C-alpha positions as CSV (number, residue, x, y, z in Angstrom):
1,M,-0.4,-67.8,-5.1
2,D,-2.6,-66.4,-8.0
3,R,-3.0,-63.6,-10.6
4,Q,-5.0,-61.3,-8.3
5,H,-2.6,-61.5,-5.6
6,A,0.3,-60.6,-8.2
7,I,-1.7,-57.5,-9.2
8,A,-2.4,-56.6,-5.7
9,R,1.2,-56.6,-5.0
10,A,1.8,-54.3,-8.0
11,A,-0.5,-51.9,-6.5
12,E,0.9,-52.1,-3.2
13,H,4.4,-51.4,-4.5
14,F,2.8,-48.1,-5.9
15,D,1.2,-47.1,-2.9
16,S,3.9,-47.7,-0.4
17,G,6.0,-45.2,-2.4
18,T,8.8,-47.5,-3.2
19,F,8.2,-47.2,-6.9
20,L,8.6,-43.7,-6.8
21,A,11.5,-43.7,-4.8
22,D,13.2,-45.9,-7.7
23,L,11.8,-43.6,-10.3
24,E,13.4,-40.5,-8.4
25,R,16.8,-42.0,-8.3
26,R,16.8,-42.8,-12.2
27,V,15.4,-39.5,-13.4
28,A,18.3,-37.8,-11.4
29,H,20.6,-39.4,-14.0
30,P,20.9,-36.6,-16.6
31,T,21.3,-39.1,-19.6
32,E,20.7,-36.8,-22.5
33,S,22.0,-39.0,-25.4
34,A,22.4,-36.0,-27.8
35,F,25.5,-34.3,-25.9
36,P,29.1,-36.3,-26.0
37,A,30.0,-34.8,-22.3
38,R,26.8,-37.2,-21.1
39,E,28.7,-40.3,-21.7
40,P,29.4,-41.0,-18.2
41,A,26.0,-40.1,-17.1
42,L,24.7,-42.7,-19.7
43,R,27.1,-45.5,-18.5
44,E,26.5,-44.6,-14.7
45,Y,22.6,-45.2,-15.4
46,L,23.3,-48.8,-16.4
47,T,26.1,-49.7,-13.9
48,A,24.9,-47.7,-10.8
49,E,21.2,-48.2,-11.4
50,M,19.9,-51.1,-13.8
51,V,22.6,-53.7,-13.3
52,P,21.9,-53.9,-9.5
53,A,18.0,-53.6,-9.9
54,V,18.0,-56.7,-12.4
55,E,20.5,-58.8,-10.8
56,R,18.4,-58.6,-7.6
57,L,15.6,-60.4,-9.6
58,G,18.1,-63.0,-11.1
59,F,19.5,-61.7,-14.2
60,T,22.7,-62.0,-15.6
61,A,23.5,-58.7,-16.8
62,R,26.3,-57.0,-19.0
63,I,27.3,-53.7,-20.5
64,V,27.7,-54.2,-24.3
65,E,29.7,-51.7,-26.3
66,N,27.8,-50.2,-29.0
67,P,29.3,-51.5,-32.5
68,V,28.5,-48.1,-34.2
69,S,28.5,-45.4,-31.7
70,A,30.8,-45.6,-28.8
71,R,29.3,-43.1,-26.4
72,H,25.9,-45.0,-26.4
73,P,26.3,-48.5,-24.6
74,F,23.6,-51.1,-24.3
75,L,22.8,-53.4,-21.3
76,V,21.9,-56.9,-22.0
77,A,20.4,-58.9,-18.9
78,R,19.0,-62.5,-19.2
79,R,16.9,-64.6,-16.9
80,V,17.1,-68.3,-17.9
81,E,15.1,-70.5,-15.8
82,D,15.2,-73.4,-18.4
83,P,16.7,-73.0,-21.9
84,A,14.0,-75.2,-23.0
85,L,11.7,-72.7,-21.9
86,P,10.0,-70.0,-24.0
87,T,11.6,-66.4,-24.1
88,V,10.3,-63.0,-24.1
89,L,12.4,-60.1,-25.2
90,T,11.6,-56.8,-23.3
91,Y,13.0,-53.5,-24.4
92,G,13.1,-50.1,-23.1
93,H,15.9,-46.9,-23.2
94,G,17.6,-45.1,-20.6
95,D,18.6,-42.0,-22.6
96,V,16.5,-38.7,-22.7
97,Q,15.9,-35.8,-25.0
98,P,17.7,-32.9,-24.0
99,A,16.3,-31.3,-20.9
100,H,16.3,-27.5,-21.6
101,P,15.9,-26.7,-17.8
102,E,15.6,-23.0,-18.3
103,Q,12.2,-23.7,-20.3
104,W,10.7,-25.5,-17.7
105,R,8.1,-23.6,-15.3
106,A,9.0,-22.3,-11.7
107,G,9.2,-24.8,-9.4
108,L,10.2,-27.9,-11.7
109,D,13.6,-29.6,-12.5
110,P,14.1,-31.9,-14.8
111,W,16.5,-33.9,-12.9
112,R,14.3,-34.1,-9.8
113,V,10.7,-35.9,-9.9
114,V,8.1,-33.3,-8.8
115,V,5.0,-34.4,-7.5
116,E,1.8,-32.0,-8.0
117,G,-1.4,-33.6,-7.1
118,D,-1.8,-36.5,-9.5
119,R,1.2,-35.6,-11.7
120,W,4.9,-36.7,-11.5
121,Y,7.3,-34.3,-13.4
122,G,10.7,-34.9,-14.8
123,R,12.8,-35.6,-17.7
124,G,12.1,-39.3,-18.3
125,V,9.0,-40.1,-16.2
126,A,7.0,-40.7,-19.5
127,D,10.0,-41.3,-21.9
128,N,11.3,-43.9,-21.2
129,K,12.4,-44.4,-17.5
130,G,9.1,-44.5,-16.1
131,Q,8.1,-47.0,-18.6
132,H,10.8,-49.6,-18.2
133,S,10.8,-49.1,-14.6
134,I,7.0,-50.2,-14.5
135,N,7.8,-53.2,-16.5
136,I,10.7,-54.3,-14.3
137,A,8.7,-53.5,-11.0
138,A,5.9,-55.5,-12.1
139,L,7.9,-58.4,-13.1
140,A,9.4,-58.4,-9.8
141,Q,5.9,-58.7,-8.3
142,V,5.3,-61.5,-10.4
143,L,8.7,-63.2,-9.4
144,A,7.7,-62.7,-5.6
145,E,4.3,-64.1,-5.9
146,R,5.3,-67.2,-7.8
147,G,8.2,-68.1,-5.4
148,G,10.7,-66.9,-7.6
149,R,9.9,-68.6,-10.8
150,L,8.1,-67.2,-13.8
151,G,7.7,-70.6,-16.0
152,Y,9.6,-68.6,-19.1
153,N,12.8,-66.7,-19.8
154,V,13.5,-63.0,-19.9
155,T,15.9,-61.1,-21.8
156,L,16.2,-57.3,-21.3
157,L,17.8,-54.9,-23.9
158,L,18.1,-51.1,-22.5
159,D,19.3,-48.8,-25.2
160,M,21.1,-45.6,-24.1
161,G,20.9,-44.2,-27.7
162,E,17.4,-44.1,-28.7
163,E,16.7,-40.4,-28.4
164,F,19.8,-40.0,-30.7
165,G,18.1,-42.4,-33.5
166,S,19.3,-45.8,-31.8
167,P,22.3,-46.1,-33.8
168,G,24.0,-49.7,-33.4
169,L,20.7,-51.4,-32.4
170,S,20.1,-53.2,-35.6
171,E,23.7,-53.9,-35.7
172,L,23.8,-55.3,-32.3
173,C,20.5,-57.5,-32.6
174,D,22.4,-59.0,-35.6
175,Q,25.7,-59.5,-33.9
176,L,23.9,-61.1,-30.8
177,R,21.1,-63.0,-32.7
178,D,21.7,-65.9,-30.5
179,E,21.7,-64.0,-27.2
180,L,18.7,-62.0,-27.9
181,A,16.8,-64.7,-29.5
182,A,13.1,-65.1,-28.2
183,D,9.4,-65.9,-29.2
184,L,8.0,-62.6,-28.3
185,L,9.1,-58.9,-27.8
186,I,7.0,-56.9,-25.4
187,G,8.3,-53.3,-25.0
188,S,6.8,-50.0,-23.6
189,D,7.3,-46.7,-25.1
190,G,4.9,-44.1,-26.8
191,P,1.8,-42.9,-25.6
192,R,-1.8,-44.6,-25.0
193,V,-4.4,-43.3,-27.2
194,A,-5.8,-41.6,-24.1
195,A,-4.8,-41.6,-20.7
196,D,-7.7,-43.7,-19.5
197,R,-7.5,-46.2,-22.0
198,P,-5.1,-48.9,-22.2
199,T,-3.4,-49.4,-25.5
200,V,-1.5,-52.0,-27.5
201,F,0.4,-51.1,-30.7
202,L,2.0,-53.4,-32.8
203,G,4.7,-51.3,-34.6
204,S,5.3,-47.9,-35.6
205,R,5.6,-45.7,-38.7
206,G,8.8,-45.0,-40.2
207,S,10.5,-41.7,-40.5
208,M,12.7,-40.0,-42.9
209,N,14.6,-36.8,-42.3
210,V,15.3,-34.8,-45.3
211,T,16.8,-31.5,-46.1
212,F,16.2,-29.6,-49.1
213,R,18.4,-26.7,-50.4
214,A,18.7,-24.3,-53.1
215,R,21.7,-22.3,-54.0
216,A,21.7,-19.9,-56.6
217,R,24.9,-18.0,-56.0
218,A,27.5,-16.8,-53.5
219,E,26.1,-13.8,-52.7
220,S,22.4,-11.7,-51.9
221,H,21.8,-9.2,-54.8
222,H,19.3,-5.9,-54.5
223,S,15.8,-6.8,-55.1
224,G,15.4,-3.6,-57.0
225,N,18.1,-3.7,-59.3
226,W,18.0,-7.5,-60.1
227,G,14.4,-8.6,-59.2
228,G,12.9,-10.4,-62.3
229,V,16.2,-11.3,-63.8
230,L,17.8,-13.5,-61.1
231,A,16.1,-16.8,-59.6
232,N,15.3,-16.5,-55.9
233,P,16.1,-19.7,-54.3
234,A,13.6,-19.2,-51.8
235,T,11.0,-19.0,-54.1
236,V,12.1,-22.1,-56.0
237,L,12.1,-23.9,-53.1
238,I,8.8,-22.9,-51.7
239,N,7.5,-24.2,-54.9
240,A,9.2,-27.5,-54.8
241,V,7.9,-28.3,-51.4
242,A,4.4,-27.1,-52.8
243,S,4.9,-29.6,-55.5
244,L,5.1,-32.6,-52.9
245,V,2.3,-31.9,-50.4
246,D,-0.5,-29.1,-51.0
247,G,-1.8,-26.3,-48.6
248,R,-4.2,-28.9,-46.9
249,G,-1.4,-31.5,-46.1
250,R,-2.3,-33.9,-49.0
251,L,0.5,-35.7,-50.3
252,L,0.8,-35.0,-54.3
253,L,3.7,-37.4,-55.3
254,D,2.8,-40.8,-55.5
255,A,6.3,-41.9,-54.4
256,L,5.3,-40.6,-50.9
257,R,1.9,-42.0,-50.7
258,P,1.5,-45.4,-49.3
259,P,-1.2,-48.2,-50.6
260,A,-4.7,-48.0,-49.5
261,V,-5.1,-48.9,-46.0
262,P,-5.3,-52.5,-45.4
263,E,-9.0,-53.7,-44.2
264,P,-7.8,-55.4,-41.0
265,V,-6.1,-52.2,-40.1
266,R,-8.8,-50.3,-40.9
267,R,-11.1,-52.5,-38.7
268,A,-8.9,-51.9,-36.0
269,L,-8.8,-48.1,-36.2
270,A,-12.7,-48.0,-36.5
271,G,-12.9,-47.9,-32.7
272,I,-9.9,-45.4,-32.1
273,T,-10.5,-41.6,-31.4
274,V,-7.5,-39.3,-31.8
275,D,-7.0,-37.8,-28.2
276,Q,-8.7,-34.7,-27.3
277,G,-7.8,-34.3,-23.8
278,P,-7.4,-30.8,-22.2
279,D,-3.7,-31.1,-23.0
280,S,-4.1,-32.2,-26.8
281,P,-4.2,-29.7,-29.4
282,V,-7.8,-29.2,-31.5
283,L,-7.7,-31.3,-34.6
284,D,-7.9,-29.5,-38.1
285,E,-10.8,-31.6,-39.8
286,S,-9.9,-30.7,-43.0
287,W,-6.1,-31.3,-43.1
288,G,-4.6,-34.3,-44.5
289,E,-5.5,-36.9,-47.1
290,P,-9.4,-36.7,-48.1
291,G,-11.7,-39.6,-47.5
292,L,-10.2,-41.0,-44.2
293,T,-11.3,-40.7,-40.7
294,P,-8.7,-38.8,-38.4
295,S,-7.4,-42.0,-36.7
296,E,-6.7,-43.4,-40.3
297,R,-4.6,-40.1,-41.3
298,L,-2.5,-40.6,-38.1
299,F,-1.9,-44.2,-37.7
300,G,-2.7,-45.7,-41.3
301,W,-1.2,-43.1,-43.8
302,N,1.8,-40.8,-44.6
303,T,2.6,-37.4,-44.0
304,L,5.0,-35.0,-44.9
305,E,5.8,-32.1,-42.3
306,V,7.8,-29.0,-42.7
307,L,9.8,-28.7,-39.5
308,A,11.9,-25.7,-40.0
309,M,12.9,-23.1,-43.0
310,T,14.8,-20.5,-43.7
311,S,16.4,-18.0,-46.3
312,G,18.1,-14.6,-45.6
313,D,17.6,-13.2,-42.0
314,P,14.1,-13.5,-41.0
315,D,14.8,-11.4,-38.1
316,G,16.3,-8.7,-40.1
317,P,15.1,-8.9,-43.5
318,V,16.8,-6.6,-46.0
319,N,16.1,-5.8,-49.6
320,A,17.8,-8.3,-51.2
321,I,17.3,-11.7,-53.2
322,P,18.8,-14.3,-50.9
323,A,21.7,-16.3,-52.1
324,D,20.2,-19.8,-50.7
325,A,17.5,-21.4,-49.1
326,R,16.7,-24.5,-47.1
327,V,13.9,-26.3,-45.3
328,H,13.8,-29.4,-43.1
329,C,11.1,-31.9,-43.9
330,Q,10.2,-35.1,-42.1
331,L,8.2,-37.9,-44.0
332,R,6.4,-40.4,-41.6
333,F,5.0,-43.3,-43.3
334,V,3.5,-46.8,-42.8
335,V,4.3,-50.5,-44.0
336,G,4.0,-50.5,-47.9
337,T,5.8,-47.4,-48.7
338,G,8.7,-47.8,-51.1
339,W,11.0,-45.6,-48.8
340,E,14.3,-47.3,-50.1
341,S,13.9,-45.3,-53.5
342,I,12.4,-42.1,-52.3
343,E,15.5,-40.0,-52.6
344,E,15.6,-41.3,-56.3
345,Q,12.1,-40.5,-57.0
346,L,12.4,-36.9,-55.3
347,R,15.4,-36.2,-57.5
348,E,13.5,-37.5,-60.8
349,H,10.4,-35.5,-59.8
350,F,12.5,-32.2,-59.3
351,D,14.3,-32.4,-62.5
352,R,11.6,-33.1,-64.4
353,S,9.3,-30.4,-62.7
354,G,12.2,-27.6,-63.4
355,F,13.6,-27.6,-59.5
356,G,16.9,-29.0,-60.7
357,M,18.5,-26.2,-58.4
358,V,17.2,-28.1,-55.5
359,E,19.6,-30.4,-53.8
360,I,18.3,-33.5,-51.6
361,D,20.0,-34.6,-48.4
362,V,18.4,-37.7,-46.6
363,E,20.0,-37.6,-43.1
364,H,18.0,-40.3,-41.3
365,V,15.7,-43.1,-41.8
366,M,13.7,-45.3,-39.6
367,A,11.9,-48.2,-40.9
368,A,8.0,-48.9,-40.9
369,T,6.8,-52.0,-39.1
370,R,3.3,-53.3,-38.2
371,L,2.4,-57.0,-36.7
372,D,-0.3,-58.3,-38.4
373,P,-3.5,-57.3,-36.3
374,E,-4.7,-60.9,-36.6
375,N,-1.7,-62.7,-34.9
376,P,-2.5,-64.8,-32.2
377,W,-0.4,-62.7,-29.8
378,V,-2.4,-59.6,-30.3
379,G,-5.6,-61.0,-29.2
380,W,-4.0,-62.6,-26.3
381,T,-2.5,-59.4,-24.8
382,L,-5.9,-57.5,-25.5
383,G,-7.5,-60.4,-23.3
384,S,-4.9,-60.1,-20.6
385,L,-5.2,-56.2,-20.4
386,E,-8.9,-56.2,-20.3
387,R,-8.9,-58.9,-17.6
388,S,-6.8,-56.7,-15.5
389,T,-8.4,-53.5,-15.9
390,G,-12.1,-54.6,-16.8
391,R,-12.1,-52.2,-19.8
392,T,-11.7,-52.8,-23.7
393,P,-8.0,-51.7,-24.4
394,A,-7.3,-49.9,-27.6
395,L,-5.6,-51.7,-30.6
396,L,-3.4,-49.4,-32.8
397,P,-2.0,-51.2,-35.8
398,N,1.0,-48.9,-35.2
399,L,2.2,-46.0,-33.3
400,G,1.7,-42.8,-35.0
401,G,5.5,-41.9,-34.0
402,S,8.6,-44.0,-35.0
403,L,10.3,-46.4,-32.7
404,P,13.3,-48.6,-33.8
405,N,11.3,-51.9,-34.1
406,E,12.5,-52.8,-37.2
407,A,15.6,-54.2,-35.0
408,F,13.2,-56.5,-33.5
409,A,10.8,-57.1,-36.3
410,D,13.0,-57.5,-39.2
411,V,16.5,-58.3,-37.8
412,L,15.2,-60.8,-35.0
413,G,12.0,-61.7,-36.8
414,L,10.0,-61.7,-33.8
415,P,6.3,-60.8,-33.4
416,T,6.2,-57.1,-31.5
417,V,3.5,-56.2,-29.2
418,W,3.9,-52.8,-27.6
419,V,2.0,-51.8,-24.2
420,P,2.7,-48.0,-23.9
421,H,2.6,-46.3,-20.3
422,S,2.2,-42.7,-21.3
423,Y,-0.4,-40.7,-22.5
424,P,-0.5,-37.9,-25.8
425,G,-0.4,-34.9,-23.2
426,C,2.6,-35.9,-21.3
427,S,5.1,-33.7,-22.9
428,Q,7.5,-35.9,-23.7
429,H,10.3,-34.2,-25.4
430,A,9.2,-30.8,-24.2
431,P,9.6,-28.7,-20.9
432,D,7.4,-29.9,-18.1
433,E,7.2,-33.8,-19.1
434,H,5.0,-35.7,-16.9
435,L,2.7,-38.5,-15.8
436,P,-0.5,-39.1,-14.1
437,A,0.1,-40.9,-10.7
438,P,-3.2,-43.1,-11.7
439,L,-1.8,-44.3,-15.1
440,V,1.4,-45.4,-13.4
441,R,-0.4,-47.5,-10.7
442,E,-2.9,-48.8,-13.3
443,S,0.4,-49.8,-15.5
444,L,2.1,-51.8,-12.6
445,Q,-1.3,-53.8,-12.2
446,L,-1.8,-54.4,-16.1
447,M,1.9,-55.5,-16.5
448,A,1.8,-57.6,-13.6
449,G,-1.2,-59.4,-15.0
450,L,0.5,-59.6,-18.6
451,W,3.9,-61.0,-17.0
452,W,1.5,-63.6,-14.7
453,D,-0.6,-64.7,-17.7
454,L,2.5,-65.5,-19.7
455,G,3.6,-68.2,-17.2
456,E,0.1,-69.8,-17.5
457,L,0.9,-70.6,-21.2
458,G,2.8,-73.5,-20.6
459,S,4.1,-74.4,-24.0
460,D,1.3,-72.9,-25.9
461,W,3.8,-70.1,-27.4
462,P,2.3,-68.5,-29.5
463,P,-1.1,-69.0,-27.8
464,R,-3.8,-70.6,-29.9
465,A,-6.5,-68.5,-31.4
466,R,-9.2,-67.6,-28.8
């Protein structure tokens, strides 16, 4: 009974095809949380697949109704060896983005795992069914190697609305504080920095979706007869957005800019290279905040992106001044940004700048979180991954994307450590989502090592500085 045998069990679990068979069943559930008609599939994923899977490992599992969105239930499962022992909370989500099967290339089906060489294709293989399946399977191998005891307690929380913005997650954590109480969160979502580099991240950038609208009048009017005497809402809106971010992506409004990159974050990012694998786009070196490295711009800074914009009929333009215009934007922001007052400051800025016509509609906000890179759990996790793989893992102070980590970091007050099992080119949220099989195999092994190492700590939670 030792660590290496636990890791070997995890590798054998992959090599035998058992893990792939489990994933095939899970991907077959069409758990698209954006569509109300998929509610039965969301519930069936939990009741038919995940509850039996965790009960076999000694968990007591129950479906918990969402306090905010009735069609997005949760699974709460607890494995308590001794109430006096430390507890780790682990999180994943069983819902997926809309599949759009007609957009997948020939031979692929989002609801069926298709194996082509070293790649596994299917909706959810990367985000997030594959990732939480890896964690559960690795835990099972450690339990088998330890004779059915871990030396700590485990609580599993599965979210069936993460791709819909995780409605109700923070409220659930607030309501179930005692049931979800833990000493540490270990979650898996998002990508590694590169397929061949194990990664740890400590939180995520926040996100704010905001729509700007300009309405000038009820109808459009002939651009020759009225051009020069009627305000053009599209022109107003273009200039309003240009007052927030310039033509090179640099933020111009102080309210949208974060404080300077903290020194511990800068040190951590010094060893990070933004992925430039064959499936990744080529970086635009002159884009974004000047004076920062690409990794600092991606993981340590804020960005305002225009997601979509329209005025008139782009597919059939006519010679008329449009009546209205709108643009959908998204602010990604790091810890330290005063996001709570951004809507008010945008309003003041637009009014001061002569853009009073522009309306502001903040539609969704997810807070930014970041565990201190010098927290003892960080070095401990990096050390565990390095022992399992023989390679130095990457440390990201926070993910470039956004996760509902505030429910754990802020509501439950936990140190949050994320170990992702995907890579930047996996096409998550897009057609042809996939994972490389070697990455899956390695992830099973490193998670087996991580679950094993937690049992070696005894009462040393958190671990002493090493």
